C-alpha positions as CSV (number, residue, x, y, z in Angstrom):
1,X,-172.9,-95.2,26.5
2,X,-170.9,-93.3,29.1
3,X,-171.8,-92.4,32.7
4,X,-170.9,-88.7,33.0
5,X,-170.3,-88.9,36.7
6,X,-167.7,-91.7,36.7
7,X,-166.7,-91.6,33.0
8,X,-167.3,-95.4,32.9
9,X,-168.4,-96.9,29.7
10,X,-171.6,-98.8,30.7
11,X,-172.8,-100.0,27.3
12,X,-171.3,-100.3,23.8
13,X,-171.6,-102.0,20.5
14,X,-169.3,-102.1,17.5
15,X,-170.4,-102.7,13.9
16,X,-170.1,-101.4,10.3
17,X,-173.3,-99.3,10.5
18,X,-174.8,-96.7,12.8
19,X,-178.5,-97.7,12.6
20,X,-180.7,-97.1,15.6
21,X,-180.8,-100.8,16.4
22,X,-177.1,-100.7,17.3
23,X,-177.6,-97.9,19.8
24,X,-180.6,-99.7,21.3
25,X,-178.6,-102.8,21.8
26,X,-176.0,-100.8,23.7
27,X,-178.7,-99.1,25.7
28,X,-180.2,-102.5,26.5
29,X,-176.8,-103.4,28.2
30,X,-177.1,-100.3,30.3
31,X,-180.7,-101.1,31.3
32,X,-179.7,-104.7,32.2
33,X,-176.7,-103.5,34.3
34,X,-178.3,-100.5,36.0
35,X,-181.6,-98.9,36.8
36,X,-181.4,-95.8,34.6
37,X,-185.1,-95.0,35.1
38,X,-185.6,-91.2,35.2
39,X,-182.1,-90.5,33.9
40,X,-181.3,-88.3,30.9
41,X,-179.8,-90.0,27.8
42,X,-177.8,-87.3,26.1
43,X,-176.2,-87.7,22.7
44,X,-175.1,-85.8,19.6
45,X,-177.5,-85.4,16.7
46,X,-176.7,-88.6,15.0
47,X,-179.5,-90.1,13.1
48,X,-179.5,-93.2,15.2
49,X,-180.2,-91.1,18.3
50,X,-182.8,-88.8,16.8
51,X,-184.8,-91.6,15.2
52,X,-188.3,-92.1,16.3
53,X,-187.5,-95.7,17.1
54,X,-184.6,-94.8,19.5
55,X,-186.5,-92.0,21.2
56,X,-189.5,-94.2,21.8
57,X,-187.3,-97.0,23.2
58,X,-185.8,-94.4,25.6
59,X,-189.2,-93.2,26.8
60,X,-190.5,-96.8,27.1
61,X,-187.6,-97.5,29.4
62,X,-188.0,-94.5,31.6
63,X,-185.2,-92.4,30.0
64,X,-185.4,-88.9,28.8
65,X,-183.7,-88.5,25.4
66,X,-181.7,-85.3,24.9
67,X,-179.6,-84.1,22.0
68,X,-177.0,-81.3,21.9
69,X,-177.5,-78.1,20.1
70,X,-176.5,-77.9,16.5
71,X,-172.8,-76.8,16.1
72,X,-172.1,-76.8,19.8
73,X,-169.2,-79.2,20.5
74,X,-169.3,-78.7,24.2
75,X,-172.6,-80.5,24.7
76,X,-171.1,-83.9,24.0
77,X,-167.5,-83.2,25.1
78,X,-167.2,-86.1,27.6
79,X,-168.2,-88.7,25.0
80,X,-166.0,-87.0,22.4
81,X,-163.0,-87.1,24.8
82,X,-163.5,-90.9,25.3
83,X,-163.5,-91.5,21.5
84,X,-160.4,-89.4,21.1
85,X,-158.7,-91.5,23.8
86,X,-159.9,-94.8,22.2
87,X,-158.6,-93.7,18.8
88,X,-155.3,-92.4,20.1
89,X,-154.5,-95.3,22.4
90,X,-155.9,-98.2,20.5
91,X,-156.9,-97.5,16.9
92,X,-154.3,-95.1,15.3
93,X,-151.0,-96.6,14.3
94,X,-152.5,-100.0,13.7
95,X,-154.1,-101.7,10.8
96,X,-157.5,-103.3,11.3
97,X,-159.0,-105.2,8.3
98,X,-162.4,-106.1,9.7
99,X,-164.8,-105.3,12.5
100,X,-164.3,-108.8,13.9
101,X,-160.6,-108.2,14.1
102,X,-161.0,-105.2,16.3
103,X,-163.9,-106.4,18.5
104,X,-161.8,-108.2,21.1
105,X,-159.2,-105.4,21.4
106,X,-162.0,-102.8,21.9
107,X,-163.6,-105.0,24.6
108,X,-160.3,-105.3,26.4
109,X,-159.6,-101.6,26.1
110,X,-163.0,-100.6,27.5
111,X,-163.6,-103.4,30.1
112,X,-160.2,-104.2,31.4
113,X,-158.2,-101.0,30.9
114,X,-160.3,-97.9,30.5
115,X,-163.0,-98.6,33.1
116,X,-160.6,-100.2,35.7
117,X,-157.1,-98.8,35.3
118,X,-157.0,-95.6,33.3
119,X,-157.0,-92.5,35.7
120,X,-158.8,-89.3,34.7
121,X,-157.6,-85.9,35.6
122,X,-161.2,-84.6,35.9
123,X,-161.7,-87.1,38.8
124,X,-158.5,-86.4,40.7
125,X,-156.8,-89.2,38.8
126,X,-159.2,-91.9,39.9
127,X,-160.4,-94.6,37.5
128,X,-164.1,-94.9,36.6
129,X,-164.3,-97.9,38.9
130,X,-162.7,-95.9,41.8
131,X,-165.0,-93.0,41.1
132,X,-168.1,-95.3,41.4
133,X,-166.7,-96.9,44.5
134,X,-166.2,-93.5,46.1
135,X,-169.8,-92.6,45.3
136,X,-171.1,-95.9,46.7
137,X,-169.1,-95.2,50.0
138,X,-170.5,-91.7,50.2
139,X,-174.0,-93.0,49.6
140,X,-173.6,-95.6,52.4
141,X,-172.2,-93.0,54.8
142,X,-175.1,-90.6,54.1
143,X,-177.7,-93.2,55.0
């Protein structure tokens, strides 16, 4: 789960399946870390996101589920860009035998590198953490 403003990964799970329960577990992380009530949860048309179970979970937690149009790659480009970065910078060129073997490297990539140290050109080369700090300062200044 990616915050589109800051590009910060705010919830994630890794497993060998794509069932709705996996997406719900990642979304529970988001709910426990933030108050996303009223926000839009946008995704591609994966079966885990279009399932009745997932959509009802979103609604029960004050989120509005949204899916991209069929065949329109631009609707989910920010998330797709993250996955391309993850694959290019962590996955490709290495051999991973099990999900357990890659779990810690993915955690380290997301939580210690991507969110805190990797600059993004779309945000004037700020990291996701810096982008959120900037927003927090602007919010305090405005009040």
